[in-house]
ROGU-968199 format. One record per residue (C-alpha): x, y, z; residue in three letters. Coordinates in steps of 0.02 Angstrom, whole numbers, padded with zeros to 5 digits, always signed. Example, Ala and Ser with C-alpha at 12.3 -4.5 7.8 and 13.67 -1.06 7.14 Angstrom:
REM residues 2
+00615-00225+00390ALA
+00684-00053+00357SER
//
This chain:
REM residues 785
-04631-02905+01033MET
-04591-02733+01103PRO
-04719-02593+01101GLY
-04786-02530+00936SER
-04677-02414+00833ILE
-04834-02336+00759LEU
-04871-02166+00831GLY
-04690-02129+00870THR
-04574-02004+00787GLU
-04457-02089+00664VAL
-04339-01988+00556ARG
-04366-02000+00369ARG
-04267-02139+00287VAL
-04277-02049+00119GLU
-04179-01897+00171ASP
-03996-01953+00177PRO
-03987-01980-00012ASP
-04077-01817-00049LEU
-03969-01716+00071LEU
-03808-01792+00002ARG
-03848-01755-00180GLY
-03887-01935-00225ARG
-04058-01897-00297GLY
-04116-01976-00460THR
-04221-01835-00534PHE
-04268-01846-00717VAL
-04154-01704-00770ASP
-04007-01786-00680ASN
-04038-01946-00776LEU
-04046-01854-00942ALA
-03884-01759-00909GLN
-03792-01920-00866GLN
-03821-01996-01039ARG
-03727-01954-01200ASP
-03859-02022-01319ASP
-04002-01906-01269VAL
-04076-01773-01383LEU
-04151-01618-01303HIS
-04319-01541-01341ALA
-04378-01360-01327VAL
-04554-01297-01362PHE
-04600-01148-01468VAL
-04745-01063-01380ARG
-04870-00933-01432SER
-04843-00756-01366PRO
-05027-00718-01400PHE
-05171-00763-01282PRO
-05279-00807-01432ARG
-05233-00816-01616ALA
-05261-00913-01775ARG
-05108-01008-01837ILE
-05094-00951-02019ALA
-04933-01045-02049GLY
-04772-01114-01976ILE
-04605-01106-02067ASP
-04476-01219-01982PRO
-04347-01206-02121GLY
-04217-01092-02042GLU
-04230-01181-01875ALA
-04214-01353-01955ALA
-04052-01298-02038ALA
-03976-01232-01877ALA
-03825-01320-01799PRO
-03866-01479-01704GLY
-04051-01480-01746VAL
-04120-01654-01781VAL
-04304-01610-01808ALA
-04434-01473-01795VAL
-04606-01547-01766LEU
-04778-01467-01781THR
-04953-01534-01751ALA
-04955-01608-01926ALA
-04808-01721-01880ASP
-04890-01795-01724LEU
-05035-01916-01698PRO
-05196-01830-01745GLN
-05293-01893-01595GLU
-05311-01778-01444PRO
-05208-01822-01292VAL
-05318-01910-01163PRO
-05331-01806-01006ALA
-05325-01848-00821PHE
-05501-01779-00811ALA
-05623-01693-00928THR
-05775-01584-00906ALA
-05911-01669-01009ASN
-05776-01735-01124GLY
-05770-01564-01206GLN
-05630-01461-01281VAL
-05503-01596-01318VAL
-05321-01542-01323ARG
-05186-01598-01441HIS
-05002-01615-01403ALA
-04966-01460-01507LEU
-05090-01324-01555ALA
-05170-01356-01723ARG
-05274-01212-01793ASP
-05282-01090-01648GLU
-05186-01051-01491VAL
-05292-01018-01337GLN
-05170-00944-01210TYR
-05001-00859-01204ALA
-04886-01008-01189GLY
-04987-01132-01293ASP
-04856-01243-01381PRO
-04855-01237-01572VAL
-04693-01326-01617ALA
-04557-01436-01543LEU
-04372-01419-01584VAL
-04260-01569-01552VAL
-04071-01548-01555ALA
-03911-01629-01496GLU
-03895-01508-01350THR
-04018-01402-01255ARG
-03925-01243-01301ALA
-03941-01284-01486GLN
-04127-01320-01465ALA
-04154-01154-01374VAL
-04064-01057-01510ASP
-04158-01145-01650ALA
-04327-01119-01568ALA
-04301-00932-01592GLU
-04290-00963-01780LEU
-04458-01049-01802VAL
-04570-00928-01896ASP
-04751-00939-01838VAL
-04880-00829-01923ASP
-05008-00785-01789HIS
-05167-00691-01829GLU
-05226-00620-01662PRO
-05407-00649-01611LEU
-05514-00567-01475PRO
-05481-00646-01306ALA
-05580-00663-01145VAL
-05487-00665-00979VAL
-05614-00625-00843ASP
-05711-00784-00795PRO
-05863-00683-00743GLU
-05870-00601-00914ARG
-05835-00761-01010ALA
-06017-00818-01008ALA
-06084-00650-01069ASP
-06167-00655-01239GLU
-06048-00517-01295SER
-05890-00613-01247ALA
-05782-00695-01381PRO
-05837-00874-01414GLN
-05686-00989-01394LEU
-05760-01156-01449TYR
-05912-01204-01549ASP
-05940-01351-01432ALA
-05958-01238-01281LEU
-06094-01106-01305PRO
-06061-00950-01203ARG
-05893-01028-01151ASN
-05983-01135-01022ILE
-05902-01303-00987ALA
-06017-01349-00842ILE
-06175-01264-00778ARG
-06250-01352-00628ARG
-06399-01267-00548LEU
-06480-01308-00382GLY
-06663-01290-00338GLU
-06768-01196-00212GLY
-06741-01047-00098ASP
-06636-01099+00053PRO
-06655-00926+00132LEU
-06845-00914+00143GLU
-06851-00955+00330ASP
-06702-00849+00380ALA
-06720-00712+00510GLU
-06551-00640+00462VAL
-06461-00652+00295VAL
-06279-00605+00266VAL
-06200-00595+00095ARG
-06026-00589+00024GLY
-05936-00593-00142ARG
-05767-00676-00123PHE
-05624-00703-00243GLU
-05517-00860-00227ASN
-05357-00811-00315ASN
-05273-00910-00452ARG
-05106-00982-00398LEU
-04952-01055-00481ALA
-04920-01228-00408THR
-04731-01193-00412ALA
-04650-01356-00354PRO
-04462-01357-00334ILE
-04444-01472-00486GLU
-04533-01421-00646ALA
-04610-01547-00766ASN
-04480-01663-00841ALA
-04477-01818-00950VAL
-04346-01931-01028LEU
-04412-02047-01163VAL
-04310-02196-01226ASP
-04384-02291-01375PRO
-04247-02424-01369THR
-04317-02599-01334PRO
-04254-02677-01173ASP
-04228-02858-01119GLU
-04396-02860-01028ALA
-04491-02825-01190GLY
-04526-02641-01162HIS
-04525-02544-01325ARG
-04539-02377-01237LEU
-04475-02319-01067THR
-04518-02152-00987LEU
-04435-02075-00837TRP
-04568-01951-00787LEU
-04591-01825-00646SER
-04769-01875-00603THR
-04886-01916-00461GLN
-04970-02057-00559HIS
-04852-02176-00653PRO
-04986-02304-00693HIS
-05111-02173-00748LEU
-04979-02093-00858ALA
-04944-02263-00936LYS
-05129-02294-00970ARG
-05154-02124-01050LEU
-04996-02142-01153LEU
-05043-02313-01221THR
-05215-02248-01266GLU
-05137-02108-01366TRP
-04997-02205-01451THR
-05089-02369-01476GLY
-04942-02464-01402LEU
-04987-02622-01304PRO
-04980-02588-01117ARG
-04853-02725-01086GLY
-04728-02638-01200THR
-04725-02473-01106VAL
-04634-02439-00942ARG
-04655-02280-00839VAL
-04536-02239-00696VAL
-04556-02093-00578ALA
-04385-02071-00494PRO
-04364-01939-00360HIS
-04495-01803-00386VAL
-04464-01629-00320GLY
-04640-01587-00268GLY
-04803-01587-00364ALA
-04950-01523-00257PHE
-05075-01587-00386GLY
-04985-01507-00533GLY
-04910-01669-00600LYS
-05068-01772-00621ALA
-05062-01902-00757GLY
-04987-01858-00926LEU
-04979-01684-01001SER
-04989-01640-01187PRO
-04809-01579-01175ASP
-04755-01752-01116HIS
-04851-01830-01260ALA
-04763-01720-01388ALA
-04593-01773-01323VAL
-04646-01956-01329VAL
-04700-01935-01510ALA
-04533-01855-01553ALA
-04435-01998-01475ALA
-04538-02129-01567ILE
-04522-02037-01733ALA
-04334-02011-01717LEU
-04295-02179-01637GLY
-04182-02095-01509ARG
-04199-02045-01326PRO
-04270-01870-01303VAL
-04275-01768-01143ALA
-04368-01611-01095TRP
-04364-01510-00934THR
-04471-01356-00913GLU
-04400-01186-00879THR
-04469-01100-00725ARG
-04572-00982-00833SER
-04648-01130-00924GLU
-04687-01215-00759ALA
-04774-01060-00695MET
-04894-01074-00843LEU
-04914-01262-00849SER
-04962-01290-00666MET
-05095-01175-00596GLN
-05241-01197-00477GLY
-05385-01114-00384ARG
-05470-00970-00477GLY
-05650-00946-00419GLN
-05771-00804-00389VAL
-05898-00848-00254GLN
-06065-00767-00214TYR
-06123-00831-00045VAL
-06281-00797+00057GLU
-06306-00871+00229LEU
-06473-00875+00320GLY
-06481-00886+00510LEU
-06593-00867+00659THR
-06559-00720+00773ARG
-06479-00844+00894GLU
-06350-00890+00763GLY
-06417-01057+00701ARG
-06393-01082+00515ILE
-06556-01105+00419THR
-06490-01109+00242GLY
-06347-01073+00123LEU
-06346-01018-00058ARG
-06183-01017-00156ALA
-06158-00965-00337ARG
-05981-01004-00391VAL
-05890-00964-00553VAL
-05737-01071-00587GLY
-05603-01031-00715ASP
-05550-01181-00821CYS
-05422-01081-00915GLY
-05403-01119-01100ALA
-05453-01302-01096TYR
-05605-01370-01004ALA
-05520-01504-00904GLY
-05491-01542-00723PHE
-05466-01379-00631GLY
-05612-01267-00674GLY
-05731-01410-00642SER
-05695-01392-00456PHE
-05821-01250-00453ALA
-05957-01377-00481SER
-05865-01530-00412GLY
-05771-01544-00250SER
-05808-01365-00197THR
-05991-01412-00207ARG
-05959-01576-00115THR
-05881-01486+00034MET
-05986-01327+00032ALA
-06076-01384+00190GLN
-05914-01398+00289GLY
-05927-01462+00469PRO
-06096-01380+00498TYR
-06278-01428+00508VAL
-06357-01331+00365ILE
-06541-01378+00345PRO
-06555-01309+00168ARG
-06419-01286+00039LEU
-06425-01229-00141ARG
-06264-01232-00240TYR
-06253-01164-00418ASP
-06089-01199-00505GLY
-06024-01125-00667LEU
-05861-01178-00751SER
-05802-01072-00897VAL
-05658-01069-01020VAL
-05547-00916-01039THR
-05389-00872-01137ASN
-05275-00907-00990THR
-05167-01059-00946PRO
-05264-01218-00905PRO
-05313-01230-00722VAL
-05277-01394-00635GLY
-05268-01468-00462ALA
-05176-01379-00323PHE
-05159-01443-00145ARG
-05338-01476-00089GLY
-05413-01457-00263ALA
-05581-01374-00230GLY
-05591-01407-00044ARG
-05490-01253+00009PRO
-05607-01150-00099GLU
-05759-01223-00010ALA
-05687-01191+00163ALA
-05639-01014+00115ALA
-05814-00965+00060LEU
-05896-01045+00210LEU
-05776-00981+00344GLU
-05779-00804+00274ARG
-05969-00793+00271VAL
-05978-00865+00447LEU
-05868-00725+00510ASP
-05982-00599+00424LEU
-06129-00682+00514ALA
-06041-00679+00682ALA
-06006-00494+00661ASP
-06186-00460+00611GLU
-06256-00555+00761LEU
-06127-00496+00889GLY
-06061-00672+00920LEU
-05883-00729+00944ALA
-05818-00821+00790PRO
-05794-00982+00889GLU
-05969-00972+00961GLU
-06060-00965+00794ILE
-05959-01115+00736ARG
-05991-01213+00894ARG
-06179-01183+00883ARG
-06185-01259+00710ASN
-06060-01404+00715PHE
-06117-01579+00673VAL
-06111-01664+00842THR
-06006-01820+00877PRO
-06159-01930+00905ASP
-06226-01891+00730ALA
-06096-01988+00631PHE
-06100-02058+00501PRO
-06172-01893+00435TRP
-06250-01879+00262ARG
-06231-01709+00179THR
-06336-01621+00048HIS
-06203-01657-00083ALA
-06215-01844-00050GLY
-06054-01864+00050ALA
-06057-01968+00209THR
-05939-01903+00342TYR
-05860-02051+00431ASP
-05814-01987+00604SER
-05778-01825+00694GLY
-05781-01715+00846ASP
-05768-01543+00769TYR
-05767-01449+00933ASP
-05614-01544+00995LEU
-05484-01458+00883PRO
-05576-01293+00904LEU
-05556-01304+01093ARG
-05375-01354+01077GLU
-05333-01216+00954ALA
-05415-01083+01063LEU
-05320-01147+01215ARG
-05152-01162+01131LEU
-05165-00990+01053ALA
-05230-00910+01214ASP
-05364-00819+01116VAL
-05430-00731+01271ASP
-05258-00657+01302GLY
-05241-00607+01120LEU
-05408-00518+01123ARG
-05355-00422+01277ALA
-05199-00363+01185GLU
-05307-00321+01033GLN
-05422-00214+01143ALA
-05271-00125+01217ARG
-05204-00080+01045ARG
-05373-00019+00986ARG
-05394+00091+01138ASP
-05221+00162+01112ALA
-05251+00196+00927GLY
-05097+00092+00884ASP
-05042+00096+00702VAL
-05006-00091+00709ARG
-05172-00175+00747GLN
-05188-00357+00800LEU
-05305-00478+00713GLY
-05360-00651+00768ILE
-05437-00767+00638GLY
-05521-00935+00663ILE
-05564-01064+00530ALA
-05639-01237+00556SER
-05649-01359+00412TYR
-05685-01535+00357VAL
-05617-01607+00195GLU
-05637-01761+00088ILE
-05487-01876+00058THR
-05448-02048-00011GLY
-05600-02053-00125PHE
-05611-02242-00110GLY
-05547-02364-00240GLY
-05409-02493-00245ARG
-05225-02495-00202GLU
-05083-02619-00221HIS
-04976-02680-00076GLY
-04831-02803-00072PHE
-04716-02869+00064VAL
-04578-02999+00046GLU
-04454-03063+00174VAL
-04290-03124+00099HIS
-04174-03263+00155ASP
-04055-03138+00234ASP
-04194-03075+00348GLY
-04221-02912+00254SER
-04386-02860+00179ALA
-04450-02772+00023THR
-04607-02666+00026VAL
-04702-02597-00122ARG
-04860-02494-00142ALA
-04951-02418-00290GLY
-04938-02241-00226THR
-04799-02127-00288ALA
-04710-02009-00168ALA
-04658-01834-00215HIS
-04592-01784-00045GLY
-04719-01851+00081GLN
-04614-01987+00163GLY
-04696-02146+00097HIS
-04540-02251+00121ALA
-04534-02205+00305THR
-04720-02227+00342ALA
-04742-02391+00248PHE
-04581-02465+00316SER
-04639-02420+00492MET
-04799-02518+00464ILE
-04702-02672+00407VAL
-04576-02654+00549ALA
-04719-02646+00672ASP
-04810-02796+00601ARG
-04659-02908+00571LEU
-04530-02851+00698GLY
-04398-02817+00565ILE
-04282-02670+00593ASP
-04316-02517+00484LEU
-04141-02518+00413ASP
-04175-02695+00347ARG
-04327-02640+00247ILE
-04315-02579+00067ARG
-04460-02481-00009TYR
-04493-02486-00197GLU
-04618-02379-00288GLN
-04669-02286-00446ALA
-04602-02408-00577ASP
-04735-02494-00680THR
-04616-02636-00720ALA
-04597-02676-00535VAL
-04763-02621-00459VAL
-04904-02698-00564PRO
-05041-02573-00522SER
-05071-02416-00423GLY
-05178-02263-00405GLY
-05032-02147-00376GLY
-05034-02004-00253THR
-05165-01867-00239GLY
-05315-01824-00133GLY
-05217-01869+00026ALA
-05245-02054-00011ARG
-05073-02129+00017SER
-05073-02190+00197LEU
-05256-02238+00207GLN
-05246-02332+00041MET
-05065-02382+00008GLY
-05023-02396+00193GLY
-05175-02504+00226GLU
-05132-02615+00076ALA
-04956-02639+00144VAL
-05023-02668+00320SER
-05139-02806+00259ARG
-05000-02886+00157ALA
-04889-02886+00311ALA
-05027-02960+00418ALA
-05058-03099+00292GLU
-04872-03132+00279LEU
-04862-03146+00468LEU
-05000-03276+00465ASP
-04907-03375+00332ARG
-04747-03365+00431ALA
-04834-03421+00590ARG
-04907-03572+00499THR
-04737-03618+00427LEU
-04655-03597+00597ALA
-04787-03709+00674ALA
-04746-03846+00550GLU
-04561-03834+00589LEU
-04589-03824+00776LEU
-04719-03963+00772GLU
-04847-03855+00860ALA
-05016-03778+00828SER
-05011-03612+00735ALA
-05122-03541+00871ASP
-04982-03573+00996ASP
-04845-03490+00893VAL
-04806-03309+00928GLU
-04680-03183+00862LEU
-04567-03111+00997GLY
-04406-03013+01004GLU
-04302-03169+00969GLN
-04413-03236+00830GLY
-04556-03361+00818PHE
-04579-03476+00967ALA
-04709-03589+01044VAL
-04799-03501+01184ARG
-04736-03567+01352GLY
-04590-03662+01276VAL
-04430-03562+01307PRO
-04270-03576+01210GLY
-04333-03638+01042VAL
-04355-03500+00913THR
-04355-03478+00725LEU
-04304-03313+00644GLY
-04359-03236+00481TRP
-04200-03302+00398VAL
-04248-03481+00443ASP
-04425-03462+00378LEU
-04379-03370+00218ALA
-04249-03501+00174ARG
-04369-03644+00208ARG
-04503-03558+00101ALA
-04378-03535-00040ALA
-04329-03719-00032GLU
-04511-03761-00069HIS
-04515-03637-00215GLY
-04633-03519-00125GLU
-04551-03354-00079PRO
-04611-03279+00083LEU
-04708-03142-00005ALA
-04887-03077-00007VAL
-04976-02962-00129THR
-05137-02875-00084THR
-05263-02774-00180ASP
-05348-02670-00047PHE
-05514-02589-00086ARG
-05583-02448+00021GLN
-05765-02417-00021GLU
-05781-02245+00055HIS
-05693-02078+00070SER
-05630-02015+00236THR
-05655-01842+00309PHE
-05514-01759+00408PRO
-05552-01599+00500PHE
-05476-01466+00611GLY
-05466-01285+00666THR
-05332-01154+00634HIS
-05304-00993+00731VAL
-05203-00858+00642ALA
-05133-00702+00723VAL
-05076-00556+00616VAL
-05022-00377+00635GLU
-05088-00250+00510VAL
-05007-00081+00484ASP
-05156+00033+00460THR
-05050+00167+00376GLU
-04970+00057+00243THR
-05086-00095+00236GLY
-04941-00213+00266HIS
-04987-00378+00351VAL
-04864-00475+00458THR
-04903-00653+00517PRO
-04867-00664+00703VAL
-04927-00838+00753ARG
-05014-00984+00670HIS
-05089-01125+00774VAL
-05146-01277+00675ALA
-05243-01418+00757VAL
-05281-01549+00624ASP
-05363-01719+00645ASP
-05310-01847+00514CYS
-05369-01999+00608GLY
-05234-02110+00680ARG
-05059-02036+00669VAL
-04927-02162+00615VAL
-04778-02043+00624ASN
-04803-01872+00707PRO
-04646-01806+00622LEU
-04717-01838+00449LEU
-04885-01764+00499VAL
-04804-01606+00564ARG
-04704-01590+00404GLY
-04866-01596+00304GLN
-04946-01471+00422GLN
-04799-01351+00408HIS
-04791-01357+00219GLY
-04978-01350+00196GLY
-05003-01207+00317ALA
-04868-01102+00235VAL
-04950-01127+00065GLN
-05117-01078+00140GLY
-05045-00924+00224ILE
-04960-00876+00062SER
-05123-00884-00035GLN
-05203-00772+00095ALA
-05067-00640+00093LEU
-04952-00645-00058TRP
-04976-00764-00204GLU
-05083-00727-00357GLN
-05057-00766-00540PHE
-05105-00612-00638VAL
-05144-00577-00822HIS
-05176-00411-00904ASP
-05343-00376-00987ASP
-05282-00453-01150GLU
-05223-00615-01068GLY
-05036-00582-01061THR
-04962-00663-00904PRO
-04882-00535-00788LEU
-04816-00650-00651THR
-04729-00793-00743ALA
-04564-00782-00649THR
-04514-00782-00467PHE
-04461-00602-00491ALA
-04645-00557-00516ASP
-04738-00694-00424TYR
-04738-00666-00235ALA
-04682-00836-00172LEU
-04633-00816+00012PRO
-04468-00858+00094THR
-04449-00917+00273THR
-04416-00736+00321ALA
-04593-00689+00266ASP
-04687-00822+00364THR
-04703-00864+00547THR
-04672-01023+00645ALA
-04812-01151+00626ILE
-04873-01219+00793GLU
-04934-01388+00730ALA
-05039-01503+00839HIS
-05151-01652+00810SER
-05304-01735+00881THR
-05344-01914+00832GLU
-05518-01974+00781THR
-05494-02138+00687PRO
-05596-02183+00534THR
-05689-02349+00529PRO
-05646-02372+00345HIS
-05474-02450+00367ASN
-05387-02546+00504THR
-05254-02412+00527LEU
-05389-02285+00567GLY
-05298-02164+00453ALA
-05370-02018+00356LYS
-05272-01893+00250GLY
-05157-01751+00305ILE
-05073-01690+00145GLY
-05199-01552+00108GLU
-05279-01517+00276ALA
-05171-01374+00338ALA
-05186-01282+00174THR
-05375-01289+00190ILE
-05378-01220+00366GLY
-05241-01090+00348ALA
-05305-00977+00209THR
-05473-00926+00285PRO
-05398-00914+00459ALA
-05272-00785+00398VAL
-05400-00692+00293GLN
-05518-00684+00441ASN
-05375-00621+00549ALA
-05339-00478+00429VAL
-05522-00424+00427VAL
-05531-00444+00616ASP
-05385-00325+00638ALA
-05481-00192+00541LEU
-05660-00228+00593SER
-05664-00086+00719HIS
-05629+00031+00573LEU
-05782-00032+00480GLY
-05693-00153+00363VAL
-05802-00306+00329ARG
-05702-00396+00196HIS
-05535-00399+00104VAL
-05511-00515-00044ASP
-05360-00628-00048ILE
-05218-00604-00067PRO
-05229-00470+00066CYS
-05093-00363-00010THR
-05048-00193+00063PRO
-05138-00109-00082ALA
-05299-00206-00051ARG
-05293-00184+00137VAL
-05261+00002+00122HIS
-05402+00019-00005ALA
-05521-00072+00113ALA
-05477+00047+00255ILE
-05510+00197+00142ARG
-05675+00124+00078ALA
-05734+00090+00256ALA
-05693+00269+00306ALA
-05799+00326+00159ALA
-05943+00214+00211GLY
-05924+00095+00062ASP
-05875-00072+00138ALA
-06017-00188+00082GLU
-05937-00350+00012PRO
-06076-00390-00112TRP
-06136-00362-00287ARG
-06260-00460-00390GLU
-06197-00622-00468PRO
-06178-00638-00658PRO
-06345-00647-00747ALA
-06298-00814-00825VAL
-06348-00904-00665PHE
-06529-00850-00694ALA
-06527-00853-00885ASP
-06672-00968-00931GLU
-06628-00961-01116THR
-06483-01079-01078LEU
-06591-01212-00996ASP
-06629-01309-01155ASP
-06446-01315-01205ALA
-06372-01328-01032GLU
-06210-01428-01032PRO
-06217-01587-00930PRO
-06137-01572-00759ALA
-06014-01714-00771ASP
-05830-01727-00731VAL
-05742-01885-00788GLU
-05583-01936-00695VAL
//
């Protein structure tokens, strides 16, 4: 066998079809069929209102309209969610008595064409009676705020309080109030579903083509809601144009379309408009009050964080991050002797908040890295020095944190050293000093952020490898790609294990009729879970093949080895058996040369890294320009550096964008103000800078590949690095903090406030954190996934 292909750059095998317009996206499939009806939702224009009545008559009589459905026409059970906070605030496929955000769906119009459905939707007469709304998550828990649900007193979905005073031994305490802005997930492809209720030859009574990260989860949730037996439902995720956490499981909109197809007995398709997608997929949204205690030498003695998370209108997955994964990773890569974390998740009359690339971990890194820079400034230390003094050391692993996580492996100073070297931080600081001395309008800022994140989350994953009698192979895994390069990575693993050329390997995924189980894709789990499952299947298949070859060669299996020419007996030249020979012999005996594995990884893995951001800030206008961004991320063993760099580039740009441009905004009444790309500041390549992506490799012991996750890492490191760089550019002017996104208006306001002597980034947290009257009725702090 030649040297291993793993660790080498291999171009993506997925790309030729995508680049040549041969993609199989849901909307393409729907447009190719003549028998498909098209659905359009009627949505509330009010952030909160009582539904006094719905008159579908005029719409139902419009040309081409087949049906107009309301909540009364659909199953009365709530749609099971990907995750719930304490099982509270269940959501139906269509709003029943009240709408809770601008965009809440109240009716579904189904017509022969999409144009007819759009026209008819305008004719549905909904009688809304507006109600008082609450938009600000910090105000939501006030006694005076409108109460959205009887089941959630004070609009609190989760209230998790810590104990003790972690700052009592501190010689120095620094404090900061930080906002982590709400974002629109904004994948290239919006949500889309095509539902066919026509029975097929395999016994499926319902088939969904769904743009999702989790086909098997979507199937489970759908069968729970419809009552259909699992074996009669098929879910297929064809090509998916991005997701970033926004396409987890099954949405209520999907469920409504499924119900329409079942009721009408005809295929029904729905694809979101961009404005709908901007409301349906949102993430982040926290306000963080952070206090860090230290010795005068810069050693951390304790941390207290009080974090408010915005769930949006329904208390599901997203807002729970304030008391979930943000809490889990609040310690970061540092030794923190005492930590108290108080988390509050509240409901507001805004779109539901879900997962977005990193899902709670970027929020944790942002609060920690920002307060560390405040501490470094207070103590007169370089930002890298305060981090280095507090890192968990390599000899301390496995490291148990206050939140109960066990970090698997790490050398946190390694990527810090590399990032400082690659960026030439000493040279940058010399240029910064020159500009300051010259009073330059364009000041230079250098920001550093070190992080550790949690990925994989343990669990099971399916893997399958089969070698056919023509020498080709088929590979399957239970993950579901939406742009990451699964087909390339998993095929590389099989090619490496079995010596089969990449162009002879076919990868199949995301079809519940073909792949029997799978956890889907999220939490940067794919390579460490799906890749490991495939790797083990290939290894077992190799053992079977070696045993079969030994029988045919009349030798001991221990003496048979796989070389470039095939299987041969060690030391016996000239006699070989290829995969074609073995696969045909196996087929003759009725036993295909195939192996299925069900890999279980007991533990999470913990990638880490350091980013250095360099920005220029115009002190007259507040405009920030990214100049350089150096990312050094450690995701364990790297299987394909090209794929890793792609994840780093995409993740870093999303992180930079959160720091500088993106924010989903509502007015005080809850009306969305940034629901189109004309209003929402999504960057182009002209706005960003080149990403200098590098890797270090610290394998995990939890799988044989040594792989951790990379999909979210660069996003986690990029945002605080850029934010720190902006503040660093202005620190000589007295600026201590600028909330993200660091827009020109905010930067300019911070400069003015510093000049006026009003630059303290702190105010007291909401009183609800200390409200003892809530203790007896405190909601349980549980998130069910």
